[in-house]
N, C-alpha and C positions, 0 to 999 in steps of 0.2 A: 288665560283666554279673557278678552274684554267681554265677547259673545257669549261664554259661559256663565262669568260672573253674572253679567245683564240676566240672564234667563231665569238664574236662581234665584234674583231677588223679586224679578215680577214670578217665579214659581208662589211666593206669596199670597200674589190676586185671589187662589183657587176658593177661599171662601167669601170672596165677595161676590161670586156669582154663582147661582141655582143651577145652573145649568152648563153643562162641559162645553156646548155648540156656543153658548154665549161667553165663554172664559177662551175661545179658541178665536173668535172673533176681534174680541180685543185686543188680544195679543198680536192677532195678524197688523191691526190697525197701528201697535203700536210700534211694531219694526216698522210699520210704512209712512209713520208719519217721522221719523227719525229719518230714515234712506232714499224715499224718496227724495227726487229733484224737482225745481219749480214751487207752483202753489201746493196748497196742502186741503186742497178741496177734498170730499169724501171719493168724489167719481176717479180723481186722479190716483187715491191710495187705493183704489178698488181696482184700477188697470195695473199699475207698479206690482200687482200681487199677478198679474196673470189672469183673472177673475172678470175682465170685462164680457166676457159674453153670458155671463151669468146672473143669476138674479141679485140686483142689487138691495132691492127691500130690504131684509135682511139686515146689509151694514148701517139701515135710519133706522131702524128697530131698536138695534143695540143700547141707541140714546136715547128714543123714544116713549119703549114700552119695556125693554128688560129693567128686570127689579135689582138694582144693583147702586149704592151710596157710592159717592166720589170719595169721602172719606178713608175706605177700606181699601184706596188702591195706597194709598200714604202709609199704611200700619207698617207694611216689612219696611219699608225705606227707614223710619223712625229706628224699628226695632235696631237694623244694623248699623244707623248712624250713631246711636250710643255709644255702644264704646268706644267709638270716637272723640266723645266730648266728656274727656277723663275732670273729675274735679265734682265739687258740691253744685254746681250751675249747669243748665244746659240754655243756651243764648239762642234769642231768636229773634229776628230778625220782620217785622211785621209793615208793612207798607201797600197801599190801592194802584192800582193800575187802568191802565183803557184801552180799551180795545177798539178800533173804528169800525164801524159798519154803515153800508148801505140799504139794506133792508129795511123800510118802513113797516113789515109786518110782524117786527120782531118785538113782543110786548112788552119786553124787560129796555131796551133799549130808552135813550133819551138823552136830551141834546145835557150839554156839561164841557165845564170849562175845558179847552184845549192846552194841554202843559207845555204846546210847543209854540206857543201864541208869547208875542214879544211882553215886557214887564209892561209897557207905557199904555199898550194895548190889547186885549186879553178878548181869543176870537172863542168861537165853539163850536163843540163835535159831534156830528149823531156817532153814538157806539155804547159799548159794554164797561158797566165798573166791576174791578173784581179785587179781589182783597186776599194777598197774597201772606203768606206767615213761613219760613224758611228757617232750619237749622243752621246757626254759625260753627260748621267743623274749625277749630285751631287746631290747621295742619304747622303751624307756626310753632309747635311744641316740638315738635321730631323734625323738623326741615324749614329751610328757611323760606317759606314760600307763606302766601297771606291765608286767610281765614276761607272757606268754601262754601258757598252758601248752596244748602240742598232744602228743595220746598216739601213742605209737608201739608199744606193747605192751598187750595186755588177755590176760591168761594165767590160766586155771583153775589154783587150788593147793588140790586136796584133802588131805585129812588121810587115810592109813594104814588101811584098817579094821582094828580089833583081830581076830585069829580068837578061835572060841569056846571057852569054859574047858575043853573034852572036847578040845583040838589037843593034836598032840604037839610033844614040846620041839624038834624040827626046824622046825614051822610058827611057834613063837614067837621062835626064831632068826633066820630067815628074814624074818618083822616087824620086828624090830627092825633089823636091816639096813636094809632098804628105809625104815623112819622116819627112817633117817640120812640117806639119796640124795635123799627125797622133801618133807623139810620145807622150809618158806617161806624158809630161808636159803638151802639148795642150790638149790635152784628160782629165786632171786636170783642166782647167780653163772652159773647156766646160763645164765638169759638174759639177762645185761649180757654174757656170751661170745659169745653170739650176735648180739647186739646190734654189737658192737665191729667184728664180719665183715659186718653190715648197713650200718654206717658208713661202711667201706672200700670197698663195692660202690657207695655214692651218692656217692662222692667225696671223703669224710671224714678220707682215711690221715692228713694232719697235725695231725686234731684230738686230742685228748685227753679222752676223756668224763667230766666230772665228775659221779658218782652221789650225790646226795643224798637222803639218808633221816633217818626218825628214830630212836629210841631202840631200839626194835625190831632194826633191823638192824647195831647195834651189837654183833657176837657173833667169835668167832675164826674162825667160819666163813667170814666174808666179809674178816676183815683179815689171815687168815693164806693167803689163797689168793693164787697168782703172779699177777698181773694184766698184761694189754700192751694199754698205752697207756690206761688205766682208773684215777681214782683212788677213793676213795671218803670222802665225809663226813657224820659222822654225828652223831647228839645222843647227849651220855654220861651217865653219872648224877654228881652231885656230889662220891658216897665214892666212886666207884672208886680203887685202889690204882695209881698209878704210879711210877716213878723214874726215874733218870739214871741214863747210861752209867757203869760201873766205873771208878774212876780210876784205879787201878793193878792190877798180879797178872794171874790167867787170868780171872777173874771177867767176867761182862758184864754182871749187874744189880745197880744199889748198893744196898749193905742198908736203904738210908734209904728209906722210901717216901714218897710223897706224896698227898693228894688235888687235883679241879680248885676244890673252897668252902677250903682252906688255900693256894693260889695267888690267888687271887681278895680273900681277906683279907692276903694279905702286902702290907704297905705299902714292903718295898723294890723291889716289882718295879710301875713305872711304869703307867700306863694309856696307850694310845694313840689317835688319832682317827683313822678313813678317814671319808670321804664315800660314801656310798652312797644307793638308789633307795628310798624304804621310807614305805609308807603316803602315797602321792602326791604327795610331793615329795621332793628334795633334799636329806639330814638325814646329821648330825654324829654317831655315834656312836662310844662308847667299849669300850675291848678291849684282854686282855692275851695273851701269845702267851708259850708254850714250845715249841721245836723242838726235834728230837733224842732225843726220850723213848720209855719203855719203856713195852709194857702187857703184863707178863711173862705173865699168865694169860689175855690175851687174845690178843692179835698177838705173841705168841712176842718172837724178836730182829728183827724188823721194825720200826725207827724209826719213831714218828707226831710228830704236831705238834698243839697242846692250844692251840685262840682260848676265851677267857672273852669272853662280850656282857655289859657291863654291862646293867642295869636300865632298859630304854626309862620313859619318864614319859608319860602321857598325863591327857586328862581327861574325866571321863564324864562325860555328859551331862546339862545341869541343876546341875552338882556346882562349887563352885572348889575344891576341895581338888586338887592333882597328886596320881596317883596312880601305882604304877611295877606294871611285869611284873618275873617272874621272872626272874634272870640266866639264861644261857646256856652250857649248856658241849660244845664241838665236840672229835672229835677227825675227825683227817685224816692221811691215809696220802701228802698233798700235799706235798712238804716244801721244793718251789722256787716256789712259786703268790706271788704276794702275795694281804695280807690280804683286800684288797678283794674281788681274784675268788674266794675263797673263802666270803668273808662275803657278798654279793651274792646266788650264786645258794641258801644257805641261807634267806636273806629270802624269795627270791621261790618257796620251795618251797610254800606255804603255796595256790599257784593250782591244786596239783591236787586241792582240797579244793572247789575250785569246777567243778572238773570230773568230782567222784563226785555233788556237787548237781544239775547240770544232767542230767547220765546218768540220774540215779532219778528226780528226779522231773519233767525237760523232755521226755526222752524214754523214757523206761519201761525202761531196758536190765533185763531180767531176770523182764519181762510177760510173754515170751512163753512158752506151756505148753509144753514139751518135755521128754522126759524119755530120750532117746536117748545112748549114750555120750560121741557125734562133734556132737551138735545141741546139747549143755549148754554147752558150751565155744566152739564157733564162732561161733553165732547173735550174741549178746552183743559178741564181739569183730566180725563185722562191721557192727554199728551205732555199737558206737565208733567205727573206721573211719571211717563215714560222718559221724559229730559230730566227728571231726576234721579231715575234707577239708572242712568247711564252716567252721569257724574260722580255719582257711589261707586259704579262699577271700576271707572277709571282710576279710582284713590284706593278701593281693594283690591285691585288686578294689578297697579302698575305699581301705585306708590304718588305721593303727590305731587313730583317734581316729574319732569317732562324727559323722560327716558329713552332709550335705542327704539323701543316698541313705535313711537311714531313718527309719522314720517317726518323728510327733511324739510328745516323752516324754509322759506323761500328768501330773497337777500333781503327788504323790507323787513323781517322779523328774527334778526341773527340772534337778538339778545334775549329773547321770550324764553324763560325757563317753566312757563306755568300753561298747561294741554289747555286747550278750548275747546270750548262744543266742536264746532269743525274736525277739529284733530280728532277725538273720538269718535265722530262719525265716522273719518275717515278713515282710522282701523276696524271700526265696526264691518262698514260696508267692503275692507278687504280680507278678513276672515270669514265672510260671508262667501265670499269667492270662492278664496282657496282653501275650503273645508268641506265644500260640499259632496265631493267623493268620500271623507272622512267624518262625517258628522254622528257616526256608530259610536266612533272614540269618545264622544262627548257625554253618550249614555244618556239622552235626550229621552222625553216618554216621545210616544208616535206621534203624538198632535204635534208636538214642539218640533219632530225634526221635518215632517210637514211645511210645516210653516215655513223653517229657516230654508229649506230646499225651495219653495216654492219663489220665496221672495230674492233667494239669488237667482234665481233663472232670471 
């Protein structure tokens, strides 16, 4: 059963809470955040549990005062996701996402660029910024399904507020130093370092974490940091200045500089082919490679590896002409992995965009009306942890394919063979209603049994 598997995963939340009543409230909110219809505000979550005539303050204090850490909620997900990632690498996708807010009393909210604005004129939005890191489970190794992105971190990354114009020079100096330590790249380093420790605690000491990001993570903060069993793969610009090691003398960098675009156009460097899973099937893509190079202004004296992916052809619906995507230029700190081990996680990284869409549109992450300093980052993290556990429970209970356990697809989705988040939520609601009278067969604890009975009612 999906419900039983999901509850078994969330049973690992017990060490994160000091009191049993706090754990029960967290489990109730996690289940309600998945099954409630409409907006996911805390008041609506309380009403969906049948507790609208009871004291509501404890549900808000769970996020504002209770002593628990959001990272501990993802530890059981990481432990059960590791067996799905066979091999020496644990592929991670990292990306930042923005949540719109309207409250002006949220201290960590700020004006930022709207990602939905047109390219010729960017707009501003008022909201929060979160950094998400997800495990890329390679489901294509056992079935003809793309990778599944399982979130294991959801951390708020606000900007440091500027001091007033009348502030002292010491305040401005302190603000500049705090900005260097609290920007998105510095927080990414901290999150990956703690995630490395969590992976070791989950039994993945022998795995190397391969963190894949877009061009915003291609900077000196990440590439000059001394990592412990962590490798970085990011997309870079086509005009970045690279060089080979100096041929002789005491020089480190060669005088002659080159760009990735020049390597792509160089006919002396032959194209190679590698077989990867992309677009629902196994394909062969072309790439060029240059290893042992330097990025003087970015990575310093650390040797890097350049991978260039040739433009991929595709057909637009209703047109016979063949179109091509833009080439991809990748920089990585991994010098020992094969091209397939590097390119496959990069092609799977777009799965984290699916997580962003389902978290905002389907689950309403960020719709809870909170303004406490601790509540603002922790309540969305709890919902994302429940969502990640649901995705993992669907894989463990039914496998990666869309079998008979899921409801029949509508006519406009006849060819879909991958279960969506809505499909999993539909199965979860169905099992809660059908098993109200047979919950004792699940051997649940009294707290979880009461939770499910109340939610099903």
